[in-house]
C-alpha positions as CSV (number, residue, x, y, z in Angstrom):
1,M,-106.9,33.6,106.2
2,A,-108.7,30.4,107.1
3,S,-107.9,27.4,104.8
4,L,-110.7,25.7,103.0
5,H,-108.5,22.9,101.7
6,N,-110.4,19.6,102.2
7,T,-109.3,16.0,102.5
8,F,-112.1,13.5,102.6
9,V,-111.3,9.8,102.9
10,G,-107.9,10.6,101.3
11,I,-109.5,12.6,98.4
12,S,-108.0,16.1,98.2
13,S,-109.9,19.2,96.9
14,P,-109.2,22.9,97.2
15,N,-112.5,23.5,99.1
16,P,-115.2,21.3,100.7
17,F,-117.9,22.1,98.1
18,W,-118.6,19.3,95.7
19,L,-121.4,19.1,93.1
20,A,-123.6,16.1,93.9
21,S,-124.5,13.4,91.5
22,A,-127.2,15.0,89.4
23,P,-127.9,16.8,86.0
24,P,-125.1,19.3,86.7
25,T,-122.5,16.5,86.6
26,D,-123.9,14.6,83.7
27,R,-121.2,15.3,81.2
28,E,-117.8,16.8,80.5
29,V,-118.9,20.2,79.4
30,N,-120.8,20.8,82.6
31,V,-118.0,19.6,84.9
32,E,-115.4,21.7,83.0
33,R,-117.5,24.8,83.6
34,A,-117.9,23.9,87.3
35,F,-114.2,23.4,87.9
36,A,-113.4,26.7,86.0
37,A,-115.9,28.4,88.3
38,G,-114.1,27.1,91.4
39,W,-115.9,24.0,92.6
40,G,-113.7,21.7,94.7
41,G,-115.1,18.4,93.3
42,V,-117.9,16.6,91.6
43,V,-119.7,13.3,92.0
44,W,-120.3,12.3,88.4
45,K,-124.0,11.5,87.6
46,T,-124.8,7.9,88.4
47,L,-123.6,5.4,85.8
48,G,-125.6,2.3,85.0
49,I,-125.5,-0.6,82.6
50,D,-128.0,-2.7,80.7
51,P,-130.9,-2.6,80.4
52,P,-130.4,0.9,79.0
53,V,-131.9,3.8,80.8
54,V,-134.5,6.0,78.9
55,N,-135.5,9.2,80.5
56,V,-138.8,11.0,79.9
57,N,-138.8,13.7,77.2
58,G,-141.4,15.9,79.1
59,P,-141.2,17.9,82.3
60,R,-138.8,16.2,84.7
61,Y,-139.1,18.7,87.6
62,G,-141.8,20.0,89.9
63,F,-141.4,23.0,92.3
64,W,-142.8,24.1,95.6
65,R,-142.4,27.9,95.9
66,G,-142.5,30.1,99.0
67,D,-144.5,33.3,99.2
68,N,-141.7,35.2,97.4
69,Q,-141.9,32.7,94.5
70,R,-138.4,31.3,95.4
71,V,-138.1,27.6,94.9
72,Q,-138.0,26.0,98.4
73,G,-138.5,22.4,97.3
74,F,-137.6,20.7,94.1
75,N,-139.0,17.3,92.9
76,N,-137.5,15.4,90.0
77,I,-138.4,12.2,88.2
78,E,-135.2,12.0,86.1
79,L,-133.4,8.7,86.2
80,I,-129.6,8.0,86.3
81,S,-127.4,8.8,83.3
82,D,-129.0,7.7,80.0
83,R,-125.6,8.0,78.2
84,P,-123.4,5.0,77.3
85,I,-121.1,4.1,80.2
86,G,-118.2,4.1,77.9
87,T,-118.8,7.7,76.8
88,N,-119.0,8.8,80.4
89,L,-115.7,7.0,81.3
90,E,-113.9,8.7,78.4
91,E,-115.1,12.1,79.6
92,I,-114.2,11.4,83.2
93,A,-110.6,10.5,82.2
94,R,-110.3,13.7,80.2
95,I,-111.7,15.9,83.0
96,K,-109.4,14.3,85.6
97,S,-106.3,14.7,83.4
98,R,-107.1,18.4,83.0
99,W,-108.0,19.1,86.6
100,P,-105.8,16.8,88.8
101,D,-106.3,19.0,91.9
102,R,-110.1,18.5,91.9
103,A,-112.0,15.6,93.4
104,V,-113.8,13.4,90.8
105,V,-115.9,10.7,92.4
106,V,-118.0,8.4,90.2
107,S,-121.5,7.5,91.3
108,V,-122.6,4.0,90.2
109,M,-125.8,1.9,90.4
110,F,-125.3,-1.7,89.4
111,P,-127.4,-4.8,90.2
112,L,-126.2,-7.2,92.8
113,E,-124.3,-9.3,90.3
114,E,-120.7,-9.7,91.0
115,E,-119.5,-10.0,87.4
116,Q,-120.8,-6.4,86.7
117,W,-118.8,-4.9,89.6
118,A,-115.8,-7.0,88.7
119,R,-115.9,-5.7,85.1
120,W,-116.7,-2.0,85.6
121,L,-115.1,-0.8,88.8
122,P,-111.5,-1.4,87.4
123,E,-112.5,0.5,84.3
124,I,-113.7,3.4,86.5
125,A,-110.4,3.4,88.4
126,A,-108.5,3.5,85.1
127,T,-110.0,6.9,84.4
128,G,-108.0,8.4,87.3
129,A,-111.2,8.9,89.3
130,D,-110.6,9.5,93.0
131,G,-113.5,7.4,94.4
132,I,-116.7,5.5,94.0
133,E,-120.1,6.6,95.4
134,L,-122.8,3.8,95.6
135,N,-126.2,5.2,94.7
136,L,-128.4,3.4,97.2
137,G,-130.9,6.2,97.5
138,C,-132.7,7.0,94.3
139,P,-136.4,6.7,95.2
140,H,-138.0,6.6,91.7
141,G,-137.6,4.6,88.5
142,M,-134.5,2.7,89.4
143,S,-136.1,1.4,92.7
144,E,-138.8,-0.2,90.6
145,R,-135.9,-2.2,89.0
146,G,-134.7,-3.4,92.4
147,M,-131.9,-0.8,92.7
148,G,-131.5,2.6,94.3
149,A,-133.7,3.0,97.3
150,A,-134.9,-0.6,97.0
151,M,-131.4,-1.6,98.1
152,G,-130.8,1.3,100.4
153,Q,-133.9,0.5,102.5
154,A,-132.7,-3.0,103.3
155,P,-129.6,-3.0,105.6
156,Q,-128.6,-6.5,104.5
157,L,-128.5,-5.4,100.9
158,V,-126.6,-2.2,101.8
159,E,-123.9,-4.4,103.5
160,A,-123.8,-6.9,100.6
161,V,-123.5,-4.3,97.8
162,T,-120.9,-2.4,99.8
163,R,-118.9,-5.5,100.4
164,M,-119.1,-6.4,96.7
165,A,-117.9,-3.0,95.6
166,K,-115.0,-3.0,98.1
167,A,-113.9,-6.4,96.7
168,H,-113.3,-5.0,93.2
169,T,-111.7,-1.6,93.8
170,R,-109.0,0.0,95.8
171,L,-110.7,3.4,95.5
172,P,-112.5,4.8,98.5
173,V,-116.1,3.7,98.5
174,I,-118.8,6.2,99.7
175,V,-122.3,4.8,100.3
176,K,-125.1,7.3,99.5
177,L,-127.9,6.6,101.9
178,T,-131.7,7.0,101.3
179,P,-133.7,9.1,103.8
180,N,-136.8,7.0,103.1
181,V,-136.2,4.8,106.1
182,T,-137.3,4.6,109.7
183,D,-133.8,5.0,111.1
184,I,-130.8,6.2,109.0
185,T,-128.3,4.6,111.4
186,W,-129.4,1.1,110.4
187,S,-128.2,1.7,106.9
188,A,-125.0,3.5,108.0
189,V,-124.1,0.6,110.3
190,A,-124.7,-1.8,107.5
191,A,-122.5,0.2,105.1
192,K,-119.7,0.3,107.7
193,A,-120.0,-3.4,108.2
194,G,-119.6,-3.9,104.5
195,G,-116.4,-1.9,104.6
196,A,-117.5,1.5,103.4
197,D,-114.9,4.2,103.7
198,A,-117.6,6.8,104.2
199,V,-121.3,7.5,103.7
200,S,-123.1,10.4,102.0
201,L,-126.5,11.7,102.9
202,I,-129.2,12.4,102.3
203,N,-130.5,11.3,98.9
204,T,-133.8,12.7,97.8
205,V,-137.0,12.2,99.8
206,N,-139.9,10.3,98.1
207,S,-142.7,12.7,97.3
208,L,-145.5,14.0,95.1
209,I,-144.9,17.7,94.8
210,S,-148.4,18.8,93.9
211,V,-151.6,18.0,91.9
212,D,-152.8,20.1,88.9
213,L,-156.4,20.6,89.8
214,D,-157.4,21.3,86.2
215,T,-156.0,18.1,84.8
216,M,-156.2,16.1,88.0
217,A,-152.7,14.7,87.5
218,P,-149.6,15.0,89.6
219,V,-147.0,17.6,88.7
220,P,-144.8,17.1,86.7
221,S,-147.2,15.4,84.3
222,I,-146.2,13.3,81.4
223,D,-149.1,12.9,78.9
224,G,-151.7,13.2,81.7
225,K,-149.9,10.9,84.2
226,G,-147.5,11.6,87.0
227,T,-145.4,9.6,89.4
228,H,-143.5,9.9,92.7
229,G,-140.1,11.5,92.5
230,G,-137.2,12.7,94.6
231,Y,-137.6,15.8,96.8
232,C,-134.6,18.1,97.4
233,G,-133.7,21.7,97.9
234,P,-133.8,24.0,101.0
235,A,-136.9,22.3,102.3
236,V,-135.1,19.0,103.0
237,K,-132.2,20.6,104.9
238,P,-133.7,20.0,108.4
239,I,-134.2,16.3,107.6
240,A,-130.6,16.0,106.4
241,L,-129.2,17.8,109.5
242,H,-131.2,15.5,111.8
243,M,-130.0,12.3,110.0
244,L,-126.4,13.6,110.0
245,A,-126.5,14.2,113.7
246,E,-128.0,10.8,114.4
247,I,-125.0,9.2,112.7
248,G,-122.6,11.4,114.5
249,R,-124.1,10.5,117.9
250,H,-124.4,6.7,117.2
251,P,-121.9,4.8,119.4
252,T,-120.7,2.4,116.7
253,L,-120.5,5.0,113.9
254,A,-118.0,7.3,115.6
255,G,-115.3,8.3,113.2
256,L,-117.2,7.2,110.1
257,P,-116.7,10.1,107.5
258,V,-119.9,11.7,106.2
259,S,-120.4,13.8,103.1
260,G,-123.3,16.1,103.9
261,I,-126.1,16.6,101.3
262,G,-129.5,18.2,101.4
263,G,-130.5,21.8,100.8
264,V,-127.1,23.4,101.0
265,T,-127.8,26.8,99.4
266,S,-125.6,29.2,101.4
267,W,-122.2,29.2,103.3
268,R,-124.3,29.1,106.5
269,D,-125.9,25.9,105.4
270,A,-122.5,24.4,104.7
271,A,-121.1,25.6,108.1
272,E,-124.1,23.9,109.9
273,F,-123.4,20.6,108.1
274,L,-119.7,20.8,109.0
275,A,-120.5,21.7,112.6
276,L,-122.6,18.6,112.9
277,G,-119.7,16.4,111.7
278,A,-119.8,16.4,107.9
279,G,-116.4,16.2,106.3
280,N,-117.5,18.1,103.2
281,V,-120.8,19.1,101.5
282,Q,-122.4,18.3,98.2
283,V,-124.6,20.8,96.4
284,C,-127.1,20.3,93.6
285,T,-130.4,22.2,93.6
286,A,-128.8,25.6,94.4
287,A,-126.4,25.2,91.4
288,M,-129.3,24.3,89.2
289,L,-131.3,27.3,90.2
290,Y,-128.6,29.9,90.4
291,G,-125.7,28.6,88.3
292,F,-122.2,27.5,89.0
293,R,-120.9,30.9,90.1
294,I,-122.6,30.5,93.5
295,I,-119.4,28.8,94.5
296,E,-117.9,32.2,94.9
297,D,-120.3,33.2,97.6
298,L,-120.2,29.8,99.2
299,A,-116.4,29.7,99.5
300,E,-115.8,33.4,100.3
301,G,-118.6,33.4,102.9
302,L,-117.4,30.3,104.7
303,E,-113.8,31.5,104.6
304,M,-114.7,35.0,106.0
305,W,-116.9,33.5,108.8
306,M,-114.2,31.0,109.8
307,D,-111.7,33.9,110.0
308,E,-114.2,35.8,112.2
309,K,-114.7,32.9,114.5
310,G,-111.1,31.9,114.7
311,Y,-111.3,28.6,112.8
312,A,-108.1,28.1,110.9
313,T,-109.0,24.9,109.2
314,L,-112.2,22.9,108.5
315,A,-111.1,20.4,111.1
316,D,-111.3,23.1,113.7
317,L,-115.0,23.5,112.9
318,Q,-116.0,19.9,112.2
319,G,-118.3,18.3,114.7
320,R,-118.3,21.3,117.1
321,A,-122.1,21.3,117.5
322,L,-122.5,17.5,118.0
323,P,-122.0,17.5,121.8
324,N,-124.9,19.9,122.1
325,V,-127.3,17.5,120.3
326,C,-129.1,15.4,122.9
327,D,-132.3,13.3,123.5
328,W,-135.3,15.3,124.6
329,N,-135.2,13.8,128.1
330,C,-131.8,15.4,128.6
331,L,-133.0,18.9,128.1
332,N,-133.0,21.2,131.2
333,L,-136.6,21.6,132.1
334,N,-135.7,24.4,134.6
335,Y,-134.5,26.6,131.8
336,V,-137.1,29.3,131.1
337,T,-137.4,32.0,128.5
338,K,-140.1,34.6,128.0
339,A,-141.1,36.6,125.0
340,E,-140.4,40.4,125.1
341,I,-141.9,42.9,122.6
342,D,-139.9,46.0,121.8
343,A,-142.5,48.8,121.9
344,N,-140.3,51.0,119.7
345,R,-140.3,48.4,116.9
346,C,-143.9,47.1,117.3
347,I,-146.2,48.3,114.4
348,G,-149.4,47.1,116.0
349,C,-150.2,44.6,113.3
350,G,-151.5,42.0,115.8
351,R,-150.1,38.9,114.2
352,C,-148.4,37.8,117.4
353,F,-151.7,38.3,119.3
354,I,-153.8,36.3,116.9
355,A,-151.3,33.4,116.8
356,C,-151.0,33.3,120.6
357,E,-154.6,33.9,121.3
358,D,-156.0,31.3,118.9
359,T,-153.4,28.6,118.9
360,S,-151.1,29.0,121.9
361,H,-151.3,30.3,125.5
362,Q,-153.2,33.6,125.4
363,A,-150.1,35.3,126.7
364,I,-150.2,38.5,124.6
365,E,-152.5,41.5,125.1
366,K,-153.2,44.8,123.4
367,V,-152.3,48.0,125.2
368,S,-155.3,50.2,124.8
369,A,-153.4,53.4,125.3
370,T,-150.9,52.8,122.5
371,G,-152.6,50.2,120.3
372,L,-149.5,48.1,120.5
373,Y,-149.0,44.7,122.2
374,Q,-147.2,43.3,125.2
375,V,-146.5,39.9,126.7
376,K,-148.3,38.6,129.9
377,A,-145.2,37.0,131.4
378,A,-147.1,34.8,133.8
379,D,-148.9,33.1,130.9
380,C,-145.9,32.9,128.5
381,V,-144.4,29.4,128.1
382,G,-141.6,30.6,125.9
383,C,-142.7,28.7,122.8
384,N,-141.5,31.6,120.5
385,L,-144.4,31.2,118.0
386,C,-144.8,35.0,118.2
387,V,-141.2,35.4,117.0
388,A,-142.0,33.3,113.9
389,V,-145.1,35.3,112.9
390,C,-143.8,38.8,113.6
391,P,-143.0,40.7,110.3
392,V,-140.6,43.1,112.0
393,P,-137.0,41.9,112.5
394,D,-135.9,41.8,116.1
395,C,-139.2,43.2,117.4
396,I,-139.8,40.2,119.6
397,S,-137.0,38.4,121.4
398,M,-136.7,35.6,123.9
399,A,-135.2,36.5,127.2
400,P,-133.8,33.8,129.5
401,M,-135.1,33.9,133.1
402,R,-132.8,33.4,136.1
403,E,-133.3,29.9,137.5
404,G,-136.8,29.7,136.2
405,T,-137.9,32.8,138.1
406,D,-139.9,35.7,136.5
407,P,-137.9,38.8,137.6
408,R,-141.1,40.9,137.3
409,T,-143.1,38.9,139.8
410,G,-140.5,36.8,141.6
411,Q,-142.6,33.8,140.9
412,V,-140.9,30.4,140.1
413,I,-142.3,29.3,136.7
414,N,-142.1,25.9,135.0
415,S,-139.7,24.6,137.7
416,I,-139.4,20.9,138.5
417,P,-139.8,20.0,142.2
418,R,-136.5,19.0,143.7
419,S,-137.8,15.6,144.9
420,W,-138.7,14.7,141.3
421,R,-135.6,16.2,139.8
422,E,-133.3,14.2,142.0
423,H,-135.3,10.9,141.8
424,P,-133.3,8.1,140.3
425,A,-136.2,7.3,137.8
426,N,-136.0,10.8,136.4
427,P,-134.5,10.6,132.9
428,L,-133.1,14.1,133.3
429,A,-131.2,13.1,136.5
430,L,-129.9,10.0,134.6
431,C,-128.6,12.1,131.7
432,H,-126.9,14.5,134.1
433,A,-125.3,11.6,136.0
434,M,-124.0,10.2,132.7
435,E,-122.6,13.6,131.8
436,R,-120.8,13.8,135.2
437,E,-119.3,10.4,134.5
438,K,-117.9,11.6,131.2
439,E,-116.3,14.5,132.9
């Protein structure tokens, strides 16, 4: 059987699934239940100091639901822990003593005042905790106090606070990055320059989830008013994967460990994060929506898939997809695919025809004799919009063409002229030359 044992910046856990810093890791009773269910580790909900944090006592969450009413996006306006830091530290010590084989990392958010870091980081280490995570990503409430994303959006502050933390603890320091930036690599480079042992990403995305058109207030609403919050859940996974890959491809960030966060709901999601270079994954929204027992499906599913694919350890999988992430200019513009509709599966609903006719390339036509639809190969550009709108699984597929040639007509389609393809100014030629040099 494949081994799910995970070691991340020297922190050992029985599997790569950690609960992210959030309501599920706010207190001892929650973490106890999580570990009993089988989670490999937790990042304790962010600890702060004076002035005291006071959370709202009304709705803290807003939801964006898909057509099936499942929550796809989750917006929250909750702040960091509003419990005394001393109480949290006592509970962390008890948890770690009872679960020595599980990872316990403590998230912190302190102002850029060295005396606070000098005082509290040793006390955190005294609990037996395995590491520190710097919350430089919270986009609401705390950012208005000059912390959270207010620090994370300024690379010079990211470096300064990381350096300050490293000066006052021997524990591994993980810097949690905000996605609310132009380029995530700027923050990651700054964290590395400050001595970070790893980064974690992404924190939540700044958002307004919706507006109640009866009260004309944002949702969630507190006494008729609403505010921006942090967006998470399955909907942010594509953003997280992109930012993870950008760090993995950056020349000066090679080897920097990354804890992947953002929409992990299934074992497949976790496998994708690991394949793009993450050392482990953190989960929040899925646990809040479905409970701690989802860890059984996550761990069992990942283990079975690794067995099937022949990956004995997580290291065998980690980063396998990164070499296939490239800039647009390095894509092979001679590679051609065409849509094909399986007449035996087609139900004649016409959704593919409408989508292609109105908004794409008019490459689908109705067959009058059968009432079904077929692709006009000469007009199809392979965009695969029809695949997205078709309600029948596997009815429409994308078939690769040989060397850009339509086998039905023998016509060369979407091919780049040789003179342009081999011209030194062609970015594609440059990319291919760089690849040859690597080989």
